[in-house]
N, C-alpha and C positions, 0 to 999 in steps of 0.2 A: 179385894184379894187380900186372905189373911197373912200374917208375918210366918215367914217359916219356924218351924219348930223343930225338937229334936237338937241333932248336930248342926244342921246348918244354920247360918246367919248371914244377913248383909252386911260387907265390910263398910265402916266408915271412913270417911276421907280422913287423911293423915299419914304419919310414919306407921310403916309396918309394926305389929307387935313383935317384940324379942321373945324367943322360945327359948327355955333353958331347959336343956335335957340332961339327965343325969349322967353322970362320967364315971368312969372307973378309977382308979389310981394309976397314974402315970407308971409305966415298969421301967424304973430309972435302973434296976438291977440288970436289963435285958439290952443296954446300950455298949456298943462296941465300936472299937477303930479299927484301921487297918494294918494294925499289931495283931489283930484277931483274926484277920482272913489268910486261910491256907491257899496257897496261890497254887496248889498242885490238887488237893482234896477230894471229893466226890465229883464224879463225872456224870453229866448229863449231855450226850451228843446223838445227832441225827448223820447218819451215813447213808449217802446215796450216789448213785452211778448207775452205768448201763450195766445189761447183764456181762457176768466174766471178767469183773472190774476187782475182783478179790474183796467185795464186800463181808462175805461171811467168814474169810479168812482174817480179815482185819478186825473184825470184832473179837474173835478166838485170841487175840493178842491184849485185851484188857485184862484184868485180874481175877483170876479164874478163884474158887468154882462159877460154874454157870448155871443160872435157869433160863430155859429157852422157850418161848413160843416159835415154833418150829412151822410158821403158817406155809412156807415156800417149799418146805421139805428139801431144804439144802444142806443139811447137815454130810450128805454124801462126801461133798468137797473138804470136810475137814479131817477124814481119814488118811489121805494122803499128805495134808499138810501137817498133821501130827507126826505123821513118819519121818516129814523132811523138817523137823524144827523148827517149822513155822508159825506155830500156836504158843499160848502159855498154858497149855494142858500139861498136867504130870501124869494123866492117862486118860485112857479112853471109857473108864466105867463110870457108875452114877457117884462116886465120890467128887468127880471132877465137873461132870455135865449132866444135867437131867434135863430132857425134853418134853414137851407137848403139843400137838397139834388136834384140835378139836376137828371134828369132820361133821359136816351136815348130811341129812339126808337127802338125795336127789340133786339135781344139777340147779334146781329154782326150787328152795326149800319152801315149803309150806308153812313151816314155823321154824324160821332161823334161831340157832342156838349156839352158833359158835362163838359169838361175841360173851354171852352167859356163861358159857364153858370156860372159856378164856379167864373171864373175871374170877368164876371160882377156884380156878387151878392157882393164879396168883395169888390170890387172897391165903390159900392154903400154903403156898411157898411162904409168905410173910409171917403168917400167925403160926403154923406147926414146924416148919422148916427153916427157920430165919438165921439161925447160927450156922447151919451148912454152906453157905452161898455168898459173893460177893456183889456179881454183875447180872443183872436180869437183860435178856435180849428181846426184842420184838423184831423176828425177820420173817415176811417183811410186814412193816406199817400198810405198805399200799394193799396187801392180801387183806390185812385185818380191817381196812376202811372199805373194801367188799363187803365184808361182814356186815359192818353197819349199815352199809346200803340197803343189803338183803334185810336187814331188821327196820330200817327206817321204813322202806317199802310196804314192810308186811304190816308195819304199825299204822301205816298210812292207807292202808288196804289195797292195795296199788302192787303187791308180788306178782311177778309173771308166775304161772304154774300151769299146770295140766287144766287145770278146771277156768282159769283165767290168765291166759297165755297173752303175750303181745301180739304173736302170730302164729300160724301155724307152720311157719318156715323156722325151720333152727338156725338159718343163718340169720335171719332177720332179727330172732331173739340173741342171739350171739352180739351182733350190731348194737342192739340195744343195749346189753349191758357192758359193752365199750363205751356207748354214751353215757350211762350214768357214770361209770369210772372217769370219765375226762370231766365230768361236772358241767356237761354244758346244759344241764338242766338246773333247776332249783332244789337242791335236796337237803334244805335246813335242820331234818329231823337226822339223817346219817351223819351231817357235820357234828351236830351236838353229841349225837351218840359216841361217836369217837374221840372228839376231844374230850368231854367228859371222862370216858373210861382211861385217855392218855393222863388226865390232869390228878385222877385219883391214883394212878400208879405213880406219878411224880412225888404226890404226898408221901405215900407210903414208902418210895426209895427215900426222901430225904428222912423220914420219921426213923427208919431202920438202917441209915447211913449204908446205901447199897446204891452202886453205879446204874445207871440206865442207858442203853442204846436202842435207837429206833433205826432199822434198816430200811430203807426207801428204794423203789425203783426210779429209774431218770424220768421226768418230763420234761419234753423238748417244747418251748414256745416257738412258733414261727409265724411269719407274716408274708403275704402274698398268694397267689395260684398259680398251678400248672409249673411252667418253667421259671417263675419268677419268685419261687418259695425260699425265703432264707430264714436261717436259725437267728431269734433274736434272744435266747436264753434258756438256762436249762435250772430245773426245780426239784425238789423232792416229789415224786407222784403220789399227790394226793388229789382228791375232790375240789374244786373251786377256790374260794378262799383259804384253804388248809395248807395250800403251798405256800404261800407265804405267812401266813400264820404259825405254822410250826417252827419256822426259822426266828421268830419272833419271841417263841416261847422258850427256846432252848439257846443257853449259852454258846454252843459250839454246833457248827453246823460243816461237815465235811464233805468235799465233792471227791468221788474215788475217778481217776481216769487210766486207762491203760496205755503204756506207750512203746512201740515197736513188739507188741504181741506178748510181752511177760512182764514188763516194768511197770508197776503201779506206783502211780503218785498221787498223793493227799493233797487237793487244793484246801486251805484254811482260811484263805482270803478272799472277801468278794472282789466281782471283776465285773465289765459290763455285759459279760455271758452268765455267770455263776453264780448263783447264791450261796454264798459260804461267811461263815464267821468263826471266832474264836477267842475266849477269854485269855489264853495264852500270850496274847501280844505278838508283836513282830518279831518272834526270835527265828533267826536266819537259818535258813535251809533246812526247817521243820519237816517241810513236805517232801522230801526225798525218800523217807522212809514209811512205807503203810504199816508200821508195827508201832501198836501203843506204848510198848516197852521201852522203844529208842526215844520216841517221841517225849516221853515223861520224865526219861533220864535228862534229856536236854533242859528241859524245864527245871528240874532241881538243880543242875548245875549252874544255869543262869541264877538262880534265886540261892543259890549256896545253902541248899537242903540235902540231908544225907539219906542214901539209900533205905529205907524201912528194913526191919526183920523180916524174916519170913512169916511169924507169928503177926506182925503188924501191917501186914498187906490186905 
């Protein structure tokens, strides 16, 4: 047998060779300390909870103006909330809020475009409209996750359609769609599409100093069967591993819950049942008001920070 040629070679016994790679000069000027950390700063948060727990009204208390991916068509609830002074909006016109919802053609789109249309609009907001707004809202990320599933299935050649349906029964197709959303099958392509889009959005929000809020429906983890089913936890409703991964990616994950049919509370700290966390630490009673303006004011008071001027918001 002849000796290997080209780039391959038989390693000789002895210590491994030291490979020295060229390195760049250390970015000494980019070092920072705790004195440079803004305890308020730009916000990235995930809000989740059951329908009717005030998630949409909650995000409307973040710093306006807003740019909104209105995936769930939930803005109607802001009309009465604005009238009642429950939002941070100064008006209901385009100077305070602009929303967009891409629409797919057909129940089971043959060529899904919602993800791409959403990305195009967000890119426009960042590049052409960047000085006109402060907070980007994705409401809800659960619906956007479904768009990613459609696109992932399409890319894999497995999309249910009139030509290639999962079943002739509409009810079976609906159950199949629910199965996809719960992540009971392996849809790595959909997970990759979703997290890739979210990571791109996070990078741009950091670059342009914008707040980012993802709104999710609530996923309930259960154990047992029949009469022995018990709830073991609540998480943001995304597919598969994304339910826990999204909590790792974001500094703040808040769980909203309704009490007495009218009082909304925000849980910001993890418990045996709820996935939640915050970068604000254990500031007492911070969960009593589901209003970002009141919450951030408590944080400012705790750190001795003055309220910014209107121009600085």
